[in-house]
N, C-alpha and C positions, 0 to 999 in steps of 0.2 A: 673473741674478737682479736683479729690479727693486729699486731702493732710492728712498726718498723724497728729493727735493731738499731743500736746507737751508730754503727757505720753507715747504714742506709739513711739514717736521718741527716748525718753530716753530708752525705752525697746529695741529698735533696736540697740542703742549704747551699751547696756548692753550685748546683744547677741554677737555683734562683739568682745567685751572685753572678754567674757567667752570662746569664740572660740580660743583666744590667750593663755589664761591660766585659769584653773578651780581651781587650788590649792591656789595660793597667786598672788595678783594683786598689782603691783606698779604703781607710776606715770608714770614711763618709759614704762610700759606695755601699758597704755592708750595713751601715745603720739604715740607709735608705730601702735597701732590699729586704732586710729582715725586721725592721721596725723594733730595734733593741737599743739598749744603752751602749754608750761608747766602750765602756770596759768589757761588756759581754761581746760586742763585736771584735774587739782586740784579742780576747781570749780564743774565740772560734777561729779567727784567721791565723793565730798562732798554732792552733790544733791542725789546720789545713796544711801548714808548713811542716809540721812534724810527721804528717801523713804522706808528705811529698806531693801534694795536690797544687800548692802554691810555692812560689819562690819569692822571698823578700828581697827587694832591690834597693830599698831605702826605707828609712824609719817611716812607717805608715803607708807603704806603698808596696804592691805585690803584683806578680804576673802569674798567669796559669801555667802550669807545667804539663807538657806532653807526657802522659803516663807511660809511653813507650820508651822515653828517654831515660838513660841512667845517669845523666849529669845532675849534680847537686845544685849547680847554677846554670841553667840552661841559657843560651844566647837569646838576646831579645829578638823577637820576630819582626817587631815594628818600632825601631829605636827613635824614629822622628815622632811617632804618637806618644811615646813615652815622655819625651822631651816637652811636647806641647802641654802636657798635663802637669809636669812637675814644675815647670819654670814659667808658666804663663803670668802675664802677657809676654809672648815671645814669638819669634819666628826663626825658622831654619835660614841660615845665612853663610857668609864667608865662603871659603873654598868649597864647602858642601853644596851651596847653591851653584857655584861655578861649574862643579862637576855635574849637577843635575841638568843645567842648561846647556851642556856641551861646550862650554867655554875652554875646556881642558880634557885631555886624554887621560890625565893622571887619576888614579884611584886613591882617595883619602880614607884612612881608617878611623879618623876622628871626626865626629859630628860637631859642627860649630853652630852655636845658638846665640842669638842676640836677645836680651831680655831686659825689661825695665825694672825687673824685681831685683832689689839690692842683694848681693850674695858676698859672703866673706870668702867663699871658696870659688875658684875659677875652673878647676879641672876635676871631673868625676869619672869614675868607671863603675858602670852597672852591668854586672853579669858578662864582663868582657868587652862591653861597648864603651869607648872612650868618648867623652864630651868635653868641649872647651866653651865656656860661657863667657860672654862679653856683656857687661852691664851698659845700657844705652839709655838716653833720655826718652821719654814718651813720645816726643814729637817725631823721633826717627822711625816709629812703628807705623809705617804706611807703605803703599806700593807692594803689597803682598798678594800672592795667589794662593787659592785654596786647593789642596789636593787631598786625596784619601789615603790613609794607610791603615789597612784593617778596617775597623768600624769608626775610626777617628778622623776628623778633619784636621789637617795640619796646614800652618801658614808658612810659606817660603818666599823669600824676596823674589819679585818677578825680575826678568832679565835686566831691565833698565835700572830698577832700584838697587840691583846687585852692583851695577856700575857705580852708582852715586856712593854706595857704602865703601866700595874699595878705594875711591879717591879721597874719601874722608879719612879712612884709617887703613892705609896701605899695609901696615904691619900686621893686621889681622888676616891679610890675604898672602902673606909670604914676602912682602916688600914690593917697592915700585917696579922692579924688573918683572915680577910675576904678574903685577897688576897690568902692566903694559900688554903683556901677551894675552891676558884674559880680554882686555879691551879691544885688542886687534881682532880677536876671534868673534867678539860680539859684533863689531862693525861689519864683519864678513858673514854674519849668520842671518837666519831667517827671523831672529829675534830683534834685529836692529829696528829701533823706533825713535828717530832723532827727535821728533816733536815731544814724545813722552819723556825722553831723557832730559830735555831742556826743561820741561814742566816740573819734573822732579827736582832738578837742580835749583830752580827758583823757589820751589816750596821748601826745600832743605835749607837754602839760604845761609851757607857757610862759605865765607871768602876763600878758605883753603881749598875747598872743592872746586871752585871756579879757577883758581890758579893752576891747580894740577891738571884739571880737565882741559882747559884751554891750551896749556903748554904741551901736553902730551898729543892732544888732537892736531895741533899745528904741526907737530914733528912727524907724526905717523899717517895722518890722513887730512892734509891741508885743504882738500876739496869740501870738507865738511864746514863750510863757512858760517853756517848759522850757529853751530856750537861755539866756535871761536869768537864770533862776535858777541854773543850773549855773555860768554865767560869774561871777555875783556871789559865789558860794560859794568860788570858786578864784581870786579876785583875789590877786595877790602884793603884797608891802609896797612902799612907795615910789610914786613918780609916774612915769609914762611919757608920751611924746608920741603923740598920734594919728597924727601924720605928722611925721617928722623934718624934712622939708623945708618945713613950714608954721610961721608964727609960733605961739609958745605964750603967748597973752595972755588965755586964760580957763581956770580949773580947774574940771573937773568932779569934785568931791570923791567923789561916789558911786563913780564908776569909776577914780578915781585917775589921771585923764588931763588933760593939758594939751592944749587944742584952740584952733583959730584962730576967733575970732568972725567973721571975714570968711568963712571956709569954711562955718560953720554958716548964715550968712545966704544965701550963694550957693546952698547945697543946700536951702534952705527946710526945715532941720531945727530 
């Protein structure tokens, strides 16, 4: 009676594993595919790494290796799919979303992720792919669009939600100067949806968002009266900074915002 040699048995197990997930493999994936104990799954995955069939990207998580590759740590083929599984609940956001929706021609080498999962570490590098994680409250996770990377569904902030996020946390997008350029491009794009933008702003319900959104809209696109009116009606009490990293040397009392005179001058606003 013919029996498989040890390497053939391992390859059969690998095939079973890859039929379950080809993007990212966890210990739980292995337990489910092989119906074995956690310790047995860990040992077999370790063996696969020694064979060069898998690459460990994080404790308990692995990616398949192209056997024609000679790289010890191959680059991630689907970095957004990896993020969606490692840090769920989460969505792709920040300048990564801006690049995806063509709000900028810049190419960003770091993937930004908004997650409601508490993290002690904000920056990660997995097989050459850099990630920046921002912890957000659960109420912020809405207004996303589902896209596919490999075999995985990935959530990314839709165009209008990306705008709301940037007015809430300009620093996550490179500062208010960069935010203003992204917003201009949104208003001039096929993605512009004023009704949805207003709906998201009301659902988000943060006074500082209305202040920044109203002020910037009035300066760069005064014809968008619906946004300006809604923003003005929903101002919160007290004064906020347009950008926490810029000097606050001029108060715009209408919008209850401290702004930088130098920034206004530089932006021709």
